[in-house]
Structure formats: C-alpha cells, structure tokens
C-alpha positions as CSV (number, residue, x, y, z in Angstrom):
1,M,204.9,353.9,-32.7
2,N,205.1,356.9,-30.4
3,A,202.2,355.6,-28.3
4,V,204.0,352.2,-27.9
5,C,207.3,353.9,-26.9
6,K,205.6,356.1,-24.4
7,A,203.8,353.1,-22.9
8,L,207.0,351.1,-22.7
9,L,208.9,354.0,-21.0
10,A,206.1,354.4,-18.5
11,E,206.1,350.7,-17.8
12,C,209.9,350.7,-17.2
13,C,209.6,353.7,-14.9
14,R,206.9,352.0,-12.9
15,Q,209.0,348.8,-12.6
16,F,212.1,350.6,-11.4
17,A,210.4,353.4,-9.4
18,F,211.6,356.2,-11.7
19,R,209.5,359.3,-12.3
20,L,209.1,360.6,-15.8
21,P,207.8,364.2,-15.5
22,A,208.5,365.2,-19.1
23,L,208.7,363.3,-22.4
24,E,209.0,364.6,-26.0
25,M,209.4,362.3,-28.9
26,G,210.6,363.0,-32.4
27,V,210.7,360.7,-35.4
28,D,214.0,359.2,-34.5
29,H,214.8,360.4,-31.0
30,V,213.5,360.9,-27.5
31,H,214.0,363.6,-25.0
32,C,213.0,362.9,-21.4
33,F,213.5,364.0,-17.9
34,V,213.8,361.1,-15.4
35,S,213.9,361.3,-11.7
36,A,215.5,358.4,-9.8
37,M,217.1,357.6,-6.5
38,P,220.8,358.5,-6.3
39,R,221.8,354.8,-6.3
40,W,220.9,354.6,-10.0
41,A,223.7,355.6,-12.4
42,L,222.7,357.6,-15.4
43,S,224.2,355.1,-17.7
44,T,222.1,352.3,-16.1
45,I,218.9,354.3,-16.4
46,V,219.6,355.0,-20.1
47,R,220.4,351.3,-20.7
48,L,217.1,350.2,-19.1
49,L,215.0,352.7,-21.0
50,K,216.6,352.0,-24.4
51,G,216.3,348.3,-23.7
52,Y,212.6,348.5,-23.0
53,I,212.0,350.5,-26.2
54,S,214.2,348.1,-28.3
55,R,212.5,345.0,-27.0
56,G,209.1,346.5,-27.4
57,A,209.8,347.5,-31.0
58,I,211.0,344.0,-31.9
59,E,208.0,342.4,-30.2
60,N,205.5,344.7,-32.0
61,G,207.2,344.1,-35.4
62,S,208.3,347.7,-35.8
C-alpha cells in the first residue's frame, strides 16, 4: 500500500505543480514536506493530498 500511496502523492503533486522533497510513511500516517506557490492554502493542499490517497485506496480495493 505504501508504494500506491507514494505514487498517488507524486501524481497529485505533478498535477498541481507542488514539490514533494521529503516523504515518510508509517502504518497509519504520512509525514511529508510540500512546497507550493503562496496562492495555495495549507488546508487546500492537505485536502487534495488526502483526497488522492483516499480515492486511490478505494479504487485499489484497500
């Protein structure tokens, strides 16, 4: 599942022009550093990233 989540996060970052310089995943949590343009609110970035992971997990049956 970690590989799927990492791929989904990378895809989201590519789509929205975010940079993801660091990423660590635990069993039930994710720590990441994200670099984005100042126009992006932190809450919006978190919502986008969590949404990608959630939809990906549902589509992959996890």
